[in-house]
N, C-alpha and C positions, 0 to 999 in steps of 0.2 A: 174266630175260633181261638180260644186261649194258646199261647204259645207251648206251655208245658204239655196240655193234653194233645195239641198237635204233634209235638214230637213223639209221644208214646204211641199214637196211632199210626204216624207215619212209618215208624220202626216195624210195627205189627203188621202193617199193610204190605210191606216188602215180602214178609213171610206169607201172607195171605195170596198174594199174586203167584207165589210159587207152589200155591196149594198145601202149603204146610200149616196153616192156621186160619181163624176166621176172626173177625172184629166186629163188634156191634158198639156203638157209643151213643151217649145222651147228654146233651147239655142242658143242665136246669137254667131257667130264666124266670125271675119273679114276675116280669113284664108280660109274659106270655102264659095264658091260662093252661095251655096244653103242654107247657114245658115246667111245671112246678108241683107236680104230683106223681105218686107211684104209678097210676093206670097210664099216663102219658108215657112215662119211662118204659114201662113193661110192654105196652103195645108197639112202641118204636123198636125195642129191642128184638121183639118176636119177628116183625116184618123184615128187620135188616138180616137175621140169622137165615130166614126163610128164603131170601134171595141168593143165599149163598151155597145152599145144598138141597139137593133133591129130596133127600130123607127128611130134612127140617121142614121143607115146602109142603111135603105130604101131611106133616103133622098139622101145620097151620090151615091147610087146606081141608082138612077134616073138621077142625073146628068152625071154620068159615061155613061148611056145609050143614053143620049140626045147629048152627044159628041162622038158618034159613038163607044161605047165600049173603049173609051180611046184612039182611033186613032187621036182624035182631042183634042187639049188643050183648056180646058175652059177658059174663060176670067177672069180677077181679079174680074169683078162686080159678075160674076155668082159664083165665090167661096165664096163672101161675102154673097150673097143672100142664098147660101146653109147653111152656118153657121147661118145666121139669122132664117132660117127655123128650124133648129135644136133647136136653142134657145127658139123657139115659140111653140115647142112641150108641151103640157099640161101634168100635172101630173108626172113630172120628179123630180128626187132628184137634190140637188144642183150640179151646174158645176163649177169646179175650172180650170181656165186657169193660167199658170204660164210663164212667159216670163223673161229669165234671160240674164243679160248683154247687154240690150238694147243699150248702148253706143259702143258696138262693131260693130253696123251699121255705114258705113261710111257716114260722112257728108260731102261728096264730091260736087265738082261743077257739075251742071247739075240741071235740073228742072224736077220733084223734085228729091233730092237725096235719096239714099236708106232709110236713117235715117228718112227722112221726110215721105216717104211711110209708115214706119212702125208706126211712131207717129200718122199719120191719121188713121191707122187701130185701134191702141189703143183707140184713141179719139172716133172713130165711134162705137166700141164695147160698151164704157162706155156710150156713148150717147144713146145706145138703152135702157138703163135703165131696163134691164131684172132683174126680181126679183129673179130669181134662178141662177144668175151669179156672181161669185166671181173671181176677178182678182188680181193677184200679180205680180209686175214688179221690177226687180232690175236693177239699173244702177248707174254709178257714176253720180254725180250731175251736168252735164254739162248744161250750161244755157238754150239752147234750148228744152232739155228734161225736165228739173225741170219746164220750162214755160208752157208746155201742161200738164204734170202729177200732179202738185201741186194743181191745182184748183179741181181735182178730188179726190185727196188722203184723205181717212179718217184716214190713218196713214202714216207717213213719218218717218222712222227710220234710225238713223246713225248706221253703224256697227262698231265693232272693232274687231280687230284680237285677237287671243289667247294672244299675248305678251302685250295686252293692247294698241296697236298702233292704232290711229283712221284711219280706211279706209276710202277711198274717194268712198264709195258706199251707196247708200240709198236703203231702201226698200219701195215701194209704194204699199200699199194694199187698193183696192176698193172692200168693202164688198157688195155684192149682193147675185143667186141659181142655177141629171143625175143617171143613174143607170146601171151598168154593167150586162149584161144577154145573154143568147144565147150560142151556142157550141163554145168552145174555139178554136178547130181545124179549123172549118169553118171560124170563125172570123179571125184567122190568115191567111188564103188563101186569104179572102177578102181584108184585109189590104194589103198584098203584092201586088194584083192587082191594088188597088187603088193608092198605093205609086208609082207604075210604070207609071200609067196613068196620074197622077198629078204632078209627079216630086216631091213629098214630101221625106223629109230626115228621 
């Protein structure tokens, strides 16, 4: 786990354990097919959030049922709507979404490329302007990524290594606002079922 993302998640997790926030994270990896595209990220985020709240779990469970108990894969649009429904649930504590190494998504030929689909997902998330949502994204400052994220970023931070060498990575944080609850064992079973149904990593 990259140290910067680990420190972000570690800090948020303390609030999550106290019931003051929820965190969902995704690490992009160009070596792993399931970890270099928007669908993989979206599926993983949904499963993580559903494991931390009964209200969110009910929303994902409804999608699971609508797709014949997981025998049919939901469309990307259905996954987005599911996340949108979760973000719209009232009276929830802040939701933190952390996406690491966005530049690991291939910017390959094809329309759209895996990276383009991820950037569209991030842009869509931010344009929802949910008051209870906070998003952190780490990436090398490649032109296409910077062009999309810079206009949204409330903070863009250049990171340095322990040796004082400047790293080619920036942290983009968009400040916006979940609550863990329910039986842990049951949540674990649900999470496993949803992962299998939606192909989440």
